[in-house]
FIKOLZA-1660 file (N, C-alpha, C; in steps of 0.1 Angstrom, whole numbers, plus 5000, padded with zeros to 4 digits):
% residues 220
   i   px   py   pz ch aa at
   1 2127 0687 7035  A  X  N
   1 2124 0680 7047  A  X CA
   1 2115 0668 7045  A  X  C
   2 2115 0659 7054  A  X  N
   2 2107 0646 7052  A  X CA
   2 2093 0648 7057  A  X  C
   3 2088 0637 7063  A  X  N
   3 2074 0637 7068  A  X CA
   3 2074 0637 7083  A  X  C
   4 2063 0639 7089  A  X  N
   4 2061 0639 7104  A  X CA
   4 2052 0628 7108  A  X  C
   5 2056 0620 7118  A  X  N
   5 2047 0610 7123  A  X CA
   5 2036 0616 7131  A  X  C
   6 2024 0612 7129  A  X  N
   6 2013 0618 7136  A  X CA
   6 2005 0607 7144  A  X  C
   7 2004 0608 7157  A  X  N
   7 1997 0598 7165  A  X CA
   7 1982 0598 7161  A  X  C
   8 1976 0586 7163  A  X  N
   8 1961 0586 7160  A  X CA
   8 1954 0587 7174  A  X  C
   9 1942 0593 7174  A  X  N
   9 1935 0594 7186  A  X CA
   9 1927 0581 7188  A  X  C
  10 1918 0581 7199  A  X  N
  10 1910 0569 7202  A  X CA
  10 1901 0564 7191  A  X  C
  11 1897 0573 7182  A  X  N
  11 1889 0569 7171  A  X CA
  11 1897 0567 7158  A  X  C
  12 1910 0566 7160  A  X  N
  12 1919 0563 7149  A  X CA
  12 1918 0574 7138  A  X  C
  13 1916 0586 7143  A  X  N
  13 1916 0598 7134  A  X CA
  13 1930 0604 7136  A  X  C
  14 1936 0608 7125  A  X  N
  14 1950 0614 7127  A  X CA
  14 1949 0628 7134  A  X  C
  15 1958 0630 7143  A  X  N
  15 1959 0643 7149  A  X CA
  15 1967 0652 7139  A  X  C
  16 1961 0664 7136  A  X  N
  16 1967 0673 7126  A  X CA
  16 1981 0676 7129  A  X  C
  17 1990 0675 7119  A  X  N
  17 2004 0678 7121  A  X CA
  17 2005 0693 7119  A  X  C
  18 2017 0698 7124  A  X  N
  18 2020 0712 7122  A  X CA
  18 2035 0714 7120  A  X  C
  19 2039 0724 7114  A  X  N
  19 2053 0728 7113  A  X CA
  19 2054 0743 7116  A  X  C
  20 2066 0747 7119  A  X  N
  20 2069 0761 7122  A  X CA
  20 2074 0767 7109  A  X  C
  21 2066 0777 7104  A  X  N
  21 2070 0784 7092  A  X CA
  21 2082 0792 7096  A  X  C
  22 2094 0791 7089  A  X  N
  22 2105 0799 7092  A  X CA
  22 2102 0814 7093  A  X  C
  23 2107 0820 7104  A  X  N
  23 2105 0834 7105  A  X CA
  23 2092 0839 7111  A  X  C
  24 2082 0830 7111  A  X  N
  24 2069 0834 7116  A  X CA
  24 2066 0832 7130  A  X  C
  25 2072 0821 7136  A  X  N
  25 2069 0818 7150  A  X CA
  25 2056 0812 7152  A  X  C
  26 2048 0808 7141  A  X  N
  26 2035 0802 7142  A  X CA
  26 2035 0788 7136  A  X  C
  27 2028 0779 7143  A  X  N
  27 2026 0766 7138  A  X CA
  27 2015 0766 7127  A  X  C
  28 2018 0760 7116  A  X  N
  28 2008 0761 7105  A  X CA
  28 2002 0747 7103  A  X  C
  29 1989 0745 7105  A  X  N
  29 1983 0732 7103  A  X CA
  29 1985 0727 7089  A  X  C
  30 1987 0713 7088  A  X  N
  30 1990 0708 7075  A  X CA
  30 1977 0702 7069  A  X  C
  31 1978 0701 7056  A  X  N
  31 1967 0695 7048  A  X CA
  31 1973 0685 7039  A  X  C
  32 1964 0678 7032  A  X  N
  32 1969 0668 7022  A  X CA
  32 1965 0654 7027  A  X  C
  33 1967 0644 7018  A  X  N
  33 1963 0631 7021  A  X CA
  33 1971 0625 7032  A  X  C
  34 1965 0617 7041  A  X  N
  34 1972 0610 7052  A  X CA
  34 1976 0596 7047  A  X  C
  35 1988 0592 7051  A  X  N
  35 1992 0578 7049  A  X CA
  35 1998 0572 7061  A  X  C
  36 1998 0559 7062  A  X  N
  36 2003 0552 7073  A  X CA
  36 2017 0547 7071  A  X  C
  37 2026 0550 7080  A  X  N
  37 2040 0545 7079  A  X CA
  37 2039 0530 7083  A  X  C
  38 2044 0521 7073  A  X  N
  38 2043 0506 7076  A  X CA
  38 2052 0502 7087  A  X  C
  39 2062 0509 7092  A  X  N
  39 2070 0505 7103  A  X CA
  39 2064 0509 7116  A  X  C
  40 2060 0522 7117  A  X  N
  40 2056 0527 7130  A  X CA
  40 2041 0526 7132  A  X  C
  41 2033 0524 7121  A  X  N
  41 2019 0524 7122  A  X CA
  41 2013 0537 7124  A  X  C
  42 2021 0548 7123  A  X  N
  42 2016 0561 7125  A  X CA
  42 2012 0568 7112  A  X  C
  43 2002 0576 7113  A  X  N
  43 1998 0584 7102  A  X CA
  43 2010 0594 7099  A  X  C
  44 2012 0597 7087  A  X  N
  44 2022 0607 7083  A  X CA
  44 2015 0618 7075  A  X  C
  45 2020 0630 7077  A  X  N
  45 2014 0642 7070  A  X CA
  45 2025 0648 7062  A  X  C
  46 2023 0651 7049  A  X  N
  46 2033 0658 7041  A  X CA
  46 2034 0672 7047  A  X  C
  47 2047 0677 7048  A  X  N
  47 2049 0690 7053  A  X CA
  47 2047 0700 7041  A  X  C
  48 2036 0707 7043  A  X  N
  48 2032 0717 7033  A  X CA
  48 2033 0731 7039  A  X  C
  49 2042 0739 7034  A  X  N
  49 2044 0752 7040  A  X CA
  49 2033 0761 7035  A  X  C
  50 2027 0769 7044  A  X  N
  50 2016 0778 7040  A  X CA
  50 2022 0793 7042  A  X  C
  51 2018 0801 7033  A  X  N
  51 2021 0815 7035  A  X CA
  51 2014 0821 7047  A  X  C
  52 2021 0829 7055  A  X  N
  52 2015 0835 7066  A  X CA
  52 2013 0850 7063  A  X  C
  53 2000 0854 7062  A  X  N
  53 1997 0868 7058  A  X CA
  53 1998 0876 7071  A  X  C
  54 2006 0887 7070  A  X  N
  54 2007 0896 7081  A  X CA
  54 1993 0903 7085  A  X  C
  55 1991 0906 7097  A  X  N
  55 1979 0912 7102  A  X CA
  55 1980 0927 7104  A  X  C
  56 1992 0933 7102  A  X  N
  56 1993 0947 7104  A  X CA
  56 1989 0955 7092  A  X  C
  57 1984 0967 7094  A  X  N
  57 1980 0975 7082  A  X CA
  57 1993 0978 7075  A  X  C
  58 1994 0975 7062  A  X  N
  58 2006 0976 7054  A  X CA
  58 2004 0984 7042  A  X  C
  59 2014 0993 7038  A  X  N
  59 2012 1002 7028  A  X CA
  59 2025 1002 7019  A  X  C
  60 2022 1005 7006  A  X  N
  60 2033 1007 6997  A  X CA
  60 2032 1020 6989  A  X  C
  61 2043 1026 6986  A  X  N
  61 2043 1038 6978  A  X CA
  61 2055 1037 6968  A  X  C
  62 2052 1042 6956  A  X  N
  62 2062 1041 6945  A  X CA
  62 2062 1053 6936  A  X  C
  63 2074 1055 6930  A  X  N
  63 2075 1065 6920  A  X CA
  63 2084 1060 6908  A  X  C
  64 2080 1064 6896  A  X  N
  64 2089 1060 6885  A  X CA
  64 2094 1072 6878  A  X  C
  65 2105 1071 6872  A  X  N
  65 2112 1082 6864  A  X CA
  65 2113 1095 6872  A  X  C
  66 2118 1093 6884  A  X  N
  66 2121 1105 6892  A  X CA
  66 2134 1111 6888  A  X  C
  67 2135 1123 6884  A  X  N
  67 2147 1130 6879  A  X CA
  67 2155 1134 6891  A  X  C
  68 2167 1128 6893  A  X  N
  68 2176 1132 6903  A  X CA
  68 2184 1144 6898  A  X  C
  69 2186 1154 6907  A  X  N
  69 2193 1166 6903  A  X CA
  69 2208 1163 6906  A  X  C
  70 2217 1171 6899  A  X  N
  70 2231 1169 6902  A  X CA
  70 2234 1174 6916  A  X  C
  71 2243 1167 6923  A  X  N
  71 2245 1170 6937  A  X CA
  71 2234 1166 6946  A  X  C
  72 2227 1155 6942  A  X  N
  72 2215 1151 6949  A  X CA
  72 2218 1146 6963  A  X  C
  73 2210 1151 6972  A  X  N
  73 2211 1146 6986  A  X CA
  73 2199 1137 6989  A  X  C
  74 2190 1142 6998  A  X  N
  74 2178 1134 7000  A  X CA
  74 2169 1134 6988  A  X  C
  75 2167 1122 6983  A  X  N
  75 2159 1120 6971  A  X CA
  75 2145 1116 6974  A  X  C
  76 2143 1108 6984  A  X  N
  76 2130 1102 6987  A  X CA
  76 2130 1099 7003  A  X  C
  77 2119 1103 7009  A  X  N
  77 2118 1102 7023  A  X CA
  77 2105 1096 7028  A  X  C
  78 2105 1089 7039  A  X  N
  78 2093 1085 7046  A  X CA
  78 2094 1091 7060  A  X  C
  79 2084 1099 7063  A  X  N
  79 2083 1106 7076  A  X CA
  79 2072 1100 7084  A  X  C
  80 2075 1099 7097  A  X  N
  80 2067 1092 7106  A  X CA
  80 2054 1099 7110  A  X  C
  81 2047 1094 7119  A  X  N
  81 2033 1098 7122  A  X CA
  81 2032 1102 7137  A  X  C
  82 2023 1112 7139  A  X  N
  82 2020 1116 7153  A  X CA
  82 2011 1106 7160  A  X  C
  83 2005 1097 7153  A  X  N
  83 1995 1089 7159  A  X CA
  83 1998 1074 7158  A  X  C
  84 2007 1070 7149  A  X  N
  84 2010 1056 7147  A  X CA
  84 2025 1053 7147  A  X  C
  85 2029 1041 7150  A  X  N
  85 2043 1036 7149  A  X CA
  85 2045 1031 7135  A  X  C
  86 2054 1036 7129  A  X  N
  86 2057 1032 7115  A  X CA
  86 2069 1023 7115  A  X  C
  87 2068 1012 7107  A  X  N
  87 2079 1002 7106  A  X CA
  87 2082 1000 7091  A  X  C
  88 2093 1005 7087  A  X  N
  88 2097 1003 7073  A  X CA
  88 2103 0990 7071  A  X  C
  89 2098 0982 7061  A  X  N
  89 2103 0968 7060  A  X CA
  89 2110 0966 7046  A  X  C
  90 2108 0974 7036  A  X  N
  90 2114 0971 7023  A  X CA
  90 2116 0984 7015  A  X  C
  91 2127 0985 7008  A  X  N
  91 2131 0996 6999  A  X CA
  91 2136 0990 6986  A  X  C
  92 2131 0995 6975  A  X  N
  92 2136 0990 6962  A  X CA
  92 2140 1003 6954  A  X  C
  93 2152 1002 6948  A  X  N
  93 2158 1013 6941  A  X CA
  93 2163 1008 6928  A  X  C
  94 2160 1015 6917  A  X  N
  94 2166 1012 6904  A  X CA
  94 2166 1025 6895  A  X  C
  95 2174 1025 6884  A  X  N
  95 2174 1036 6876  A  X CA
  95 2183 1035 6864  A  X  C
  96 2182 1045 6855  A  X  N
  96 2191 1045 6843  A  X CA
  96 2196 1059 6841  A  X  C
  97 2206 1061 6833  A  X  N
  97 2211 1073 6829  A  X CA
  97 2214 1074 6814  A  X  C
  98 2211 1086 6808  A  X  N
  98 2211 1087 6794  A  X CA
  98 2225 1091 6788  A  X  C
  99 2235 1095 6797  A  X  N
  99 2248 1099 6792  A  X CA
  99 2258 1088 6793  A  X  C
 100 2262 1084 6805  A  X  N
 100 2272 1074 6806  A  X CA
 100 2270 1066 6819  A  X  C
 101 2271 1053 6819  A  X  N
 101 2269 1046 6831  A  X CA
 101 2278 1050 6842  A  X  C
 102 2274 1050 6855  A  X  N
 102 2282 1054 6866  A  X CA
 102 2277 1047 6879  A  X  C
 103 2285 1047 6889  A  X  N
 103 2282 1042 6902  A  X CA
 103 2276 1053 6911  A  X  C
 104 2266 1050 6918  A  X  N
 104 2260 1059 6928  A  X CA
 104 2263 1054 6942  A  X  C
 105 2265 1063 6951  A  X  N
 105 2264 1060 6966  A  X CA
 105 2249 1061 6969  A  X  C
 106 2243 1050 6974  A  X  N
 106 2229 1051 6979  A  X CA
 106 2229 1049 6994  A  X  C
 107 2225 1059 7001  A  X  N
 107 2226 1059 7016  A  X CA
 107 2212 1058 7022  A  X  C
 108 2210 1051 7033  A  X  N
 108 2198 1051 7041  A  X CA
 108 2201 1059 7053  A  X  C
 109 2195 1070 7055  A  X  N
 109 2198 1079 7067  A  X CA
 109 2186 1081 7075  A  X  C
 110 2188 1080 7089  A  X  N
 110 2177 1083 7098  A  X CA
 110 2179 1097 7103  A  X  C
 111 2168 1105 7103  A  X  N
 111 2168 1119 7108  A  X CA
 111 2158 1121 7119  A  X  C
 112 2162 1130 7128  A  X  N
 112 2153 1133 7140  A  X CA
 112 2145 1145 7138  A  X  C
 113 2147 1152 7127  A  X  N
 113 2138 1163 7122  A  X CA
 113 2136 1162 7108  A  X  C
 114 2124 1167 7103  A  X  N
 114 2120 1165 7089  A  X CA
 114 2128 1175 7080  A  X  C
 115 2129 1171 7068  A  X  N
 115 2135 1180 7058  A  X CA
 115 2125 1191 7055  A  X  C
 116 2130 1202 7050  A  X  N
 116 2121 1213 7046  A  X CA
 116 2125 1219 7033  A  X  C
 117 2117 1228 7028  A  X  N
 117 2120 1235 7015  A  X CA
 117 2122 1224 7004  A  X  C
 118 2130 1227 6994  A  X  N
 118 2131 1218 6982  A  X CA
 118 2119 1218 6974  A  X  C
 119 2120 1210 6963  A  X  N
 119 2108 1208 6954  A  X CA
 119 2104 1193 6955  A  X  C
 120 2092 1190 6958  A  X  N
 120 2088 1177 6960  A  X CA
 120 2074 1174 6955  A  X  C
 121 2072 1161 6954  A  X  N
 121 2058 1156 6952  A  X CA
 121 2056 1146 6963  A  X  C
 122 2044 1142 6965  A  X  N
 122 2040 1132 6976  A  X CA
 122 2033 1120 6970  A  X  C
 123 2041 1110 6966  A  X  N
 123 2035 1098 6961  A  X CA
 123 2024 1092 6970  A  X  C
 124 2014 1086 6964  A  X  N
 124 2003 1081 6972  A  X CA
 124 2007 1069 6980  A  X  C
 125 2003 1068 6992  A  X  N
 125 2005 1056 7001  A  X CA
 125 1993 1047 6999  A  X  C
 126 1995 1035 6993  A  X  N
 126 1984 1026 6990  A  X CA
 126 1983 1015 7000  A  X  C
 127 1972 1013 7007  A  X  N
 127 1970 1002 7016  A  X CA
 127 1969 0989 7008  A  X  C
 128 1976 0978 7013  A  X  N
 128 1975 0966 7006  A  X CA
 128 1962 0959 7008  A  X  C
 129 1955 0962 7019  A  X  N
 129 1941 0958 7022  A  X CA
 129 1933 0970 7021  A  X  C
 130 1923 0970 7012  A  X  N
 130 1914 0982 7011  A  X CA
 130 1906 0985 7023  A  X  C
 131 1905 0976 7033  A  X  N
 131 1898 0978 7045  A  X CA
 131 1907 0986 7055  A  X  C
 132 1920 0987 7053  A  X  N
 132 1928 0994 7062  A  X CA
 132 1926 1009 7061  A  X  C
 133 1928 1016 7072  A  X  N
 133 1927 1031 7071  A  X CA
 133 1937 1038 7063  A  X  C
 134 1935 1050 7059  A  X  N
 134 1945 1058 7052  A  X CA
 134 1958 1058 7059  A  X  C
 135 1969 1058 7052  A  X  N
 135 1982 1059 7059  A  X CA
 135 1984 1073 7066  A  X  C
 136 1991 1072 7076  A  X  N
 136 1994 1085 7084  A  X CA
 136 2009 1089 7081  A  X  C
 137 2018 1080 7077  A  X  N
 137 2031 1084 7073  A  X CA
 137 2031 1092 7060  A  X  C
 138 2041 1100 7058  A  X  N
 138 2041 1109 7046  A  X CA
 138 2053 1105 7038  A  X  C
 139 2051 1103 7025  A  X  N
 139 2061 1100 7015  A  X CA
 139 2064 1113 7007  A  X  C
 140 2077 1115 7004  A  X  N
 140 2081 1127 6996  A  X CA
 140 2092 1123 6986  A  X  C
 141 2091 1128 6974  A  X  N
 141 2101 1125 6964  A  X CA
 141 2105 1139 6959  A  X  C
 142 2119 1141 6959  A  X  N
 142 2124 1155 6957  A  X CA
 142 2130 1156 6943  A  X  C
 143 2127 1167 6936  A  X  N
 143 2134 1170 6923  A  X CA
 143 2143 1182 6925  A  X  C
 144 2143 1188 6936  A  X  N
 144 2153 1198 6940  A  X CA
 144 2156 1196 6955  A  X  C
 145 2169 1196 6958  A  X  N
 145 2173 1193 6972  A  X CA
 145 2166 1200 6983  A  X  C
 146 2162 1193 6993  A  X  N
 146 2156 1200 7004  A  X CA
 146 2167 1205 7014  A  X  C
 147 2162 1213 7023  A  X  N
 147 2171 1216 7035  A  X CA
 147 2170 1204 7044  A  X  C
 148 2182 1198 7047  A  X  N
 148 2182 1186 7054  A  X CA
 148 2179 1187 7069  A  X  C
 149 2171 1177 7074  A  X  N
 149 2168 1176 7088  A  X CA
 149 2181 1171 7095  A  X  C
 150 2180 1171 7108  A  X  N
 150 2191 1166 7116  A  X CA
 150 2193 1151 7114  A  X  C
 151 2206 1147 7111  A  X  N
 151 2209 1133 7109  A  X CA
 151 2212 1126 7122  A  X  C
 152 2205 1115 7124  A  X  N
 152 2209 1106 7135  A  X CA
 152 2221 1098 7131  A  X  C
 153 2220 1093 7118  A  X  N
 153 2231 1085 7113  A  X CA
 153 2227 1077 7101  A  X  C
 154 2237 1072 7094  A  X  N
 154 2235 1064 7082  A  X CA
 154 2234 1049 7086  A  X  C
 155 2223 1042 7081  A  X  N
 155 2221 1028 7085  A  X CA
 155 2223 1019 7074  A  X  C
 156 2224 1023 7061  A  X  N
 156 2227 1015 7050  A  X CA
 156 2235 1023 7040  A  X  C
 157 2244 1017 7033  A  X  N
 157 2252 1023 7023  A  X CA
 157 2256 1013 7013  A  X  C
 158 2253 1015 7000  A  X  N
 158 2256 1006 6989  A  X CA
 158 2260 1014 6977  A  X  C
 159 2268 1007 6969  A  X  N
 159 2271 1012 6955  A  X CA
 159 2261 1006 6946  A  X  C
 160 2256 1015 6937  A  X  N
 160 2246 1010 6927  A  X CA
 160 2251 1014 6913  A  X  C
 161 2251 1005 6904  A  X  N
 161 2255 1008 6890  A  X CA
 161 2243 1014 6883  A  X  C
 162 2244 1027 6880  A  X  N
 162 2233 1033 6872  A  X CA
 162 2236 1031 6857  A  X  C
 163 2229 1021 6851  A  X  N
 163 2232 1017 6838  A  X CA
 163 2227 1027 6827  A  X  C
 164 2234 1026 6816  A  X  N
 164 2230 1035 6804  A  X CA
 164 2217 1031 6800  A  X  C
 165 2208 1040 6797  A  X  N
 165 2195 1038 6792  A  X CA
 165 2195 1028 6780  A  X  C
 166 2187 1018 6781  A  X  N
 166 2186 1008 6770  A  X CA
 166 2196 0997 6771  A  X  C
 167 2205 0997 6781  A  X  N
 167 2215 0987 6783  A  X CA
 167 2212 0979 6795  A  X  C
 168 2208 0966 6794  A  X  N
 168 2205 0958 6806  A  X CA
 168 2217 0956 6815  A  X  C
 169 2214 0956 6828  A  X  N
 169 2224 0954 6838  A  X CA
 169 2219 0945 6849  A  X  C
 170 2229 0937 6854  A  X  N
 170 2225 0928 6865  A  X CA
 170 2235 0930 6877  A  X  C
 171 2230 0932 6889  A  X  N
 171 2216 0932 6892  A  X CA
 171 2209 0945 6888  A  X  C
 172 2197 0945 6885  A  X  N
 172 2190 0956 6879  A  X CA
 172 2184 0965 6890  A  X  C
 173 2185 0961 6902  A  X  N
 173 2179 0970 6913  A  X CA
 173 2186 0967 6926  A  X  C
 174 2184 0977 6935  A  X  N
 174 2189 0975 6949  A  X CA
 174 2177 0973 6958  A  X  C
 175 2178 0963 6966  A  X  N
 175 2167 0960 6975  A  X CA
 175 2172 0959 6989  A  X  C
 176 2166 0967 6998  A  X  N
 176 2169 0966 7012  A  X CA
 176 2157 0961 7019  A  X  C
 177 2159 0951 7028  A  X  N
 177 2148 0946 7037  A  X CA
 177 2152 0947 7051  A  X  C
 178 2143 0951 7059  A  X  N
 178 2145 0953 7074  A  X CA
 178 2135 0944 7082  A  X  C
 179 2140 0938 7093  A  X  N
 179 2131 0931 7101  A  X CA
 179 2128 0917 7097  A  X  C
 180 2136 0912 7087  A  X  N
 180 2132 0898 7082  A  X CA
 180 2142 0888 7086  A  X  C
 181 2150 0891 7096  A  X  N
 181 2159 0881 7102  A  X CA
 181 2156 0879 7117  A  X  C
 182 2159 0867 7123  A  X  N
 182 2157 0865 7137  A  X CA
 182 2164 0876 7145  A  X  C
 183 2157 0883 7154  A  X  N
 183 2163 0893 7163  A  X CA
 183 2164 0906 7156  A  X  C
 184 2161 0908 7143  A  X  N
 184 2163 0921 7137  A  X CA
 184 2150 0928 7136  A  X  C
 185 2150 0941 7139  A  X  N
 185 2138 0949 7138  A  X CA
 185 2137 0956 7124  A  X  C
 186 2125 0960 7121  A  X  N
 186 2123 0969 7110  A  X CA
 186 2128 0983 7114  A  X  C
 187 2129 0992 7104  A  X  N
 187 2132 1006 7108  A  X CA
 187 2120 1012 7114  A  X  C
 188 2121 1016 7126  A  X  N
 188 2110 1021 7134  A  X CA
 188 2110 1037 7134  A  X  C
 189 2099 1043 7130  A  X  N
 189 2098 1057 7130  A  X CA
 189 2087 1061 7140  A  X  C
 190 2091 1068 7150  A  X  N
 190 2082 1072 7161  A  X CA
 190 2081 1087 7161  A  X  C
 191 2069 1092 7158  A  X  N
 191 2067 1107 7158  A  X CA
 191 2068 1113 7144  A  X  C
 192 2062 1125 7143  A  X  N
 192 2061 1132 7130  A  X CA
 192 2074 1138 7126  A  X  C
 193 2085 1138 7134  A  X  N
 193 2098 1143 7130  A  X CA
 193 2108 1132 7127  A  X  C
 194 2103 1119 7128  A  X  N
 194 2112 1108 7126  A  X CA
 194 2112 1104 7111  A  X  C
 195 2124 1104 7105  A  X  N
 195 2124 1103 7090  A  X CA
 195 2135 1093 7086  A  X  C
 196 2131 1085 7076  A  X  N
 196 2140 1077 7068  A  X CA
 196 2142 1083 7055  A  X  C
 197 2155 1085 7051  A  X  N
 197 2158 1092 7038  A  X CA
 197 2167 1084 7029  A  X  C
 198 2163 1083 7017  A  X  N
 198 2172 1077 7006  A  X CA
 198 2180 1089 7001  A  X  C
 199 2193 1088 7002  A  X  N
 199 2202 1100 7000  A  X CA
 199 2213 1095 6990  A  X  C
 200 2216 1104 6980  A  X  N
 200 2226 1100 6970  A  X CA
 200 2239 1107 6972  A  X  C
 201 2242 1112 6984  A  X  N
 201 2255 1115 6989  A  X CA
 201 2261 1127 6981  A  X  C
 202 2252 1136 6975  A  X  N
 202 2257 1148 6969  A  X CA
 202 2265 1145 6956  A  X  C
 203 2263 1134 6950  A  X  N
 203 2272 1130 6938  A  X CA
 203 2268 1139 6926  A  X  C
 204 2279 1142 6918  A  X  N
 204 2277 1150 6906  A  X CA
 204 2270 1142 6896  A  X  C
 205 2257 1141 6896  A  X  N
 205 2250 1132 6887  A  X CA
 205 2244 1140 6876  A  X  C
 206 2242 1133 6864  A  X  N
 206 2236 1140 6853  A  X CA
 206 2221 1142 6855  A  X  C
 207 2216 1153 6850  A  X  N
 207 2202 1155 6850  A  X CA
 207 2194 1146 6842  A  X  C
 208 2201 1138 6834  A  X  N
 208 2194 1128 6825  A  X CA
 208 2192 1115 6832  A  X  C
 209 2191 1115 6845  A  X  N
 209 2189 1103 6853  A  X CA
 209 2174 1101 6857  A  X  C
 210 2170 1089 6856  A  X  N
 210 2156 1086 6859  A  X CA
 210 2156 1074 6869  A  X  C
 211 2150 1076 6881  A  X  N
 211 2151 1067 6892  A  X CA
 211 2137 1062 6895  A  X  C
 212 2136 1049 6898  A  X  N
 212 2124 1043 6903  A  X CA
 212 2126 1038 6917  A  X  C
 213 2116 1041 6926  A  X  N
 213 2117 1038 6940  A  X CA
 213 2104 1032 6945  A  X  C
 214 2104 1022 6953  A  X  N
 214 2092 1017 6960  A  X CA
 214 2096 1013 6974  A  X  C
 215 2087 1016 6983  A  X  N
 215 2089 1013 6997  A  X CA
 215 2076 1006 7003  A  X  C
 216 2078 0999 7014  A  X  N
 216 2067 0992 7021  A  X CA
 216 2069 0994 7036  A  X  C
 217 2058 0996 7043  A  X  N
 217 2058 0998 7057  A  X CA
 217 2045 0994 7063  A  X  C
 218 2045 0993 7077  A  X  N
 218 2033 0990 7084  A  X CA
 218 2030 1001 7094  A  X  C
 219 2018 1002 7098  A  X  N
 219 2014 1012 7108  A  X CA
 219 2006 1005 7119  A  X  C
 220 2009 1009 7131  A  X  N
 220 2001 1003 7142  A  X CA
 220 2000 1012 7154  A  X  C
% end
């Protein structure tokens, strides 16, 4: 983009220019040296885009080398909160297999009741700002299939190439982003039985599979 003409005030000081940062809806004041356009006599300000830091309490959780069982269903879940509205914005998925490369079905499923039973750990929810309160959403990573909660429906479905360990592959990860387009919402979890699940569709997968997963969400 080019430059913006900026009128001068009564004291011949430039009026600060602003641009709209795409996706933010906020005008961002500009900085930088001011110059005069020789044709219009107006001050011009370089358009410098500024990063707009979100103000919502934001959390990330991750796990590495998660061993997916054969016939894997729900592998990783984010369960909502009784006190906060949870908005899931990003999911990252990658992995390797020690036997032979294969394609996985990776599904994003919304549930209206929480999973139960199974064997799981609870990866820590880390606030990106240490001043934010502790997360209220619950993260679970399963190494034995849980009893599945009631499915509302599948909202994402992708094939992912699970590469042989030690063999580089491109793309090397699956990334889902929610709420980053005009008019699009993040995945909203309302209540303690509202669940987003990463599900591997019951595929006959080798036990020599190691999966890395990271997610990001806000609470308000």
